[in-house]
N, C-alpha and C positions, 0 to 999 in steps of 0.2 A: 516437194515442187526441188529439185534443183537446177538453177541456172548459172550457166556458162558465158561462154563471148563470142558462142557461136548462136545462142537464144533468141529468137526474133517473139517477139511481145506485141500482142492487141491490147488496146488498153480503153476503160470505158468514155464515154465523149465528156471530155474535159473544158471548161471554159476559162481563157485565159486574159487575165487584164493587168497591161501597166500600171503598178505604183509606185510610192514616192521612189522607193534607192532597189524596189526587187519587184516579182511579179506575184499576184493572186492566182489562185486556181482553183475553178470552180468545178467540182467532181457532181454531176448536172442529178445525178440518179438521188442520191442520200442531201446532196444538199449542203454536204462539208465543202470546208474552204482551207487553204495552207498555202503559203506564205514563201518562195521558192526565189534562189539566182539568176538570172538571165543563162548561165550554163545548163542549170534543169530546166530552164524553158528552151533551149537548144535541142538541146538530149531530147525531150517528149515532141518536138518536129519531127526531128532523125528516127522516131521508133514508130510515130502513126506515118511516115514514108517507108513502111519495109524494112526497114533497113539493118543486120544485126547491129548485139551489140559489141561487137569487134568493131564491125566499121565505127561505129558509132563513135566508139574509146578514139579512135586512133584520127578521127577529124574534130574534137574538141581538145586533143592533145597538141593536135596543130593550133586550132582557134585560143587555146587558153593557157599555152606555155609554163605558166607561175602557178597553176592551179594543181591540184591531186585527186585526178580522173581518175575514176573506179564505175567500173559502168553496172558492174557485177550487184558492187555495194548500192549502187545505186535504183539499181531492178528488186534490188533484194526489199529494200526501202518501199520502193512503190509497194510490192508485195502487201509488205504491212499495214500498208494504209489504203489499203485495197481497191486500188485502183489500176490493177490489171486485171485484162477477162481474160486472156488468152494468151498460153506460154508454147510454142513448138507446135501450134494449132491443138494444143486440148485445153480446153473450159477449165477456170479456176472456180470454182463454186465459193462466192460470197453473197451474202443474205445483205442484200440494201434495202436500210430504212432509213425513208426521208426524214431528217433532223428540219429543214425547214418550216416554218411556222406558218399556219396559213389562216389565220386569225384576224379579226379586226376588216375585214374586206364592204362589210356591211358601212364602213363610214367612207364615204365619199372624200376624192385626194381633195376634192378642194375646200372643204374644209378645214384642212391642214393647212395647205397653202393659206387661207386665209389669216388661221395664227401664226404662219411660220413664209418669212417671206424679207426682203429686204427693207423692207418701214420699219416691220415689226422687229428685226433683230437690232437697232438703229432704239425701237422704244428701251427693249430689255436691259440693253447696255445703259441709256439712259435711271431708267429704275436702279438696275446695282448701284450706279454714282450716287443717286440720292438717298437711296437706302444706309448708305457709311456716312455720309453728310450726316442722317436723321441722328445718327451712333453718335455724331463723333458733336453738334450740337447738344443732341438731346441725352445725356447718359444715363439717365433713368428710366429710358426703352428695352436696356440691355436687362435680359431675363435673371432670375436668381434660383435655384433650388426651389423656394417656398414659394413660388408662384402656382402649381402644375393643385394644391392646398386651397383650393378655391372656400369649402364647409368642411364644418365636422363630422362629417360622414367621410368615413376614406373611402368604404362602395363609392360613394359618391362619385368622389375626389378619382380616383379611377378608370369610373364610368366615364365619366367626362373624358379623360385625360384621355382613353381608350377610343373614346368616338371622337375626338378630337383629330388624333394621331390617325387614324384610321382612314379619315374626309384627305385629310392633305398626304396623306402616300396615294391614296388613286388620284387625286389632281397632276403628285409628280409624276404617277405613271405613265398617267394622260397626256403629259408634256408628251414622254417619251410617243408613245400610239397616235398620235396625232404628228408626229413629225415625222413618222415613220409612211404613215399616211397622205404626208404631201409629196413621197414621193412614189405616191400610188401602190408602196411592198405593204407586203403584210405583217402584222405582228402576232405577236404571243406573251399571255402575262402568265407568271409561275410565282410560289412562295420561296424565302429559298434564309438564307442568313448570316447574317456579319457577326459575327461574335457571340455575343449576349442578345443579338439585334433580332428580330425576324423582319424579314422585310421583301415584301414583292418586287419582282423582277420586271422585265420586260423583254423578253428577247429581241439583238439587237444583229442577228448574225446575219439579216438582210444586206447592212449598211457596205457588205465588202461588197456588196453590188456596183456603188456610188463610188466617184473619187473622193482622194480621200478630203479636201476641202466640203466637198458634201455632208459627208456623215460627222461633222462635228455638231449641226443641227440636229441631227439627233440624239446626243452626245450632252447636248448642254439642255437642250426641251426641258428637263425635267428639272431642273435649274435655278430653268427663266420660272417656270411654276412658281418654283418653290417664291425667288425674289418677289416677286407681284402679290403672293398671295403678306408673302413681308409689311413690303411697303403699305396692304391695307390695312393689317393689324397697327402699323406706326402710325396712320392718319386716325383711323379710332382711337387711339390712346391719347394722343394728341388734342383729339376734339372735341371727344369729352368727359364732360365735367365728372368729381369722383362718386356721384351719385348716384352712377350707372357704372353698379361696383361686378353686377353678374359679365357684362360686355366688355367691359376693363378687364376680368380677369379672363372670362373668353381667347379676349386678346394678346393676351401675358401671353400666358398657355401656349397659344398660336408662335409669336416670337421665340420664345423657348423651344418650342419644339423642329421651327425651321435654324435655329442659330446652334443645335446639337447635331442637327444634319448639314450644316453648313462646316462644323467643323471635323462633321467625320466624311465629309467629302472628302477633305487634307490627310485624312488616315494615307498614304501610298502602299502600306504591308496586304491592304485588301484591293480589292477589284471596282473600283465609284467608278461613275459620271465623270468626275475628274484627272480619274488615272486614264482612262479610255481616250480622255481629252487630250492629255498629255500624249499617250503613246500612237495616239494619232497624227500627233502636229511632227512631231522626234520622228515616226517612222518607224521604230524599234517596238515591234509587236508583240516579241514576247522578253518584257520588262521587265515583268516580277520576277520568270521564271531565273532571266540573268541575271538578276539581281541578287535572287536569292542565292545563285550559286558561286555568286562574285562575294559576297559575305558570307558563308557559312565557312571561310576561309579564317576569318577571326574570329565569326558568331557559332560554336559547333552547334546551338541548339537551333539554329535554323534547316530549314528541312531544305536539303542540296536536291533540285530538279537537273541532273544528266541527259532528260528525255532533248533538250533544246540546243542551239549553237547559237551561240552573237558572231554577227557578219560582221564582217569589216568594215570599221568607221563605226562601230557600236559602241566599240567601249568607254567612251568620256560618259557616252547619255547613261547608259547603265553605273556607274560606278559613284555619276551623281541624284542616279536614283537611288541609290545606296545611302547617303545621307536622307533624304524622306524616307525614307522606308525606315530609317531609325527616328524618327523627328516622329511621322506619327504615328509609332508606338510610344511613343512620349507625349503625344497630343493628349491618346487615348485612356493611359494612364489619367495625364491632366484632369482631361474630363469626367474619370468616375471619381476625382476624388474632390471633383468641383461644383459635382450636380449627381450622379446616381449615387456613392453612397451616401451622403448626409439626406438624399430623399428616404431612402433604403430605414437610414437609420430613426429619424424624425417620425417615417409610417410608421415600424415596428413598435416603437419607445410609446407612441399611439393608441395604436392595435390591443398588442398587447393586454395590458392591463385592466381592459374590456373582458378581455373572459374571464374574467374571475367573478362577472354581473351574473345573475340568475337567468336562468336561461327562456325567463319572462321575459327578463327587459333587452329593449330594442340593440343599444349599444353591444350587446352580446355578441346579437345575430349581424350585427354591423360588424365585427371584429370576424365574424365563422364567414361572412360572405367572403369581406377581403382575404381572407385567404386561402381563399377558393379557386378567388380571379387568379392570385399568383401562383398556386400552382396548376391551373387551364394555360398563365403567359409561357412556367415552364415546360408543360406539359408538349402545349404548338413548335415549343426550342428544342425539345428532343425530337419532335419529328423530324424539323426543318434539319439536325441534324444526322439525324438514322438516312433521311432521304440522300441527302448528299454524299457520304459516305457509301449508300449502297453505286449512286455514280460513279465514285471513285473505281470501283471496284469493276466495274460494270467498262471501263474505259480501257483498264489495265486487260 
C-alpha cells in the first residue's frame, strides 16, 4: 500500500483522552492504547474530517512551525499500528483481536470500593508507617535467610515456603483485581517471570481508561495488601511467646517473603508495580525503553530499544531513571548475596549428603523429593521464559 500526500484515510474508531502531558488513544476494536502528542491528535481529527494528507500537512505546518511535520511518515506509522481502515477507498486487511481483559466481572464493584476508597488509603499509609516504626524499634523482626528452614525435612521446608508464597501472591494480585473492580473495569490474571522469579501478573491495561490520579490506586493496591500482611506477621511475632514456634516460624517466612518483594519492587530495571507508579506520576510512559536507550551509550550490554521516542521535557526524568536502573541491578545482586545464594548453599549442603543413605531411608527420599521440587520450579521458570519469548516474536 503506497501512501502519498494526495491520499485520504479512514481510521478505525478511536477514543482519545487527554493525559498529563499528551493524549492516550484507544483503538476500540483491539483494546490497544497509544500515547500521542497534541500534533498527532490534531492530525487524526483532520483525517476523520476527510481531509487529504496534503491539506492536513499544510495546516499543521502553520499551527506547529517549530515541529518537523511529515504526514506521509505519520500515516505509515498509523498503518503499521493497524489503525487505518481504508486508504483512498481501498480497504486495509487487518486481523483485529481484542487485547482487553474480560475477567472477574463477577466481583461486584462495591466490594472493590469497600476496600479501596479515601478512608482506606489513609489506613494503608498508616500501616506502612507503623511497619517501618516496628522494624526500627524491634530490628529482630527483620528476616534472615535461615527463616525458611522450619523443619529438619528440606522437602517440608520447600512445601511450606511454596504454600505461603503462593497464598501471598494470590493476596497481592487480588489487591490489584479488587482495585480494578472498584472502577467497574475487567481484569485478567496471567503467569510470567521476573529474572529467576515466577510471578502472577494482573493485566492492568484497563487503567488507561482512567485519569492518571485514579491509576495510582491500581498500581499500589498489591503493595498495600502486602503491607497489611507484613503488619499481621509483625504483630504475631511480637504477641506470641517462643513456645509457639510453628506460628512464629510461619510469620517469619511471611516477613521474609514480603521484605524480598519490597526490595524487588525497587528494582526499576524491571516493570514492577512501583515502576508503573513512578511512570504514571511522571507521565513518562516509556521510561524503561527510553532509559535503556540512554544507558546503552555507556553500557553496551544493555539492549537498545530504538522504537521509542523521548518526548520534550522527559530527558531529565529519563536520566534520573537511568541512575535508579543501575541501583536496581546492584540491589538485586545484594538480594542474591544476602538471601538466595546462602539459602541455596545451605539447602544443598544438607540435602546432597542424604543421597548417600540407603534407598529405604526416609532422608534419602526427602532429598529426592527436594531435588524434584527444584526441577519442577526450574521447569515452570523455563516455561514462563519461553512463553515471554514467544510474545516478543509475535509483537515483532
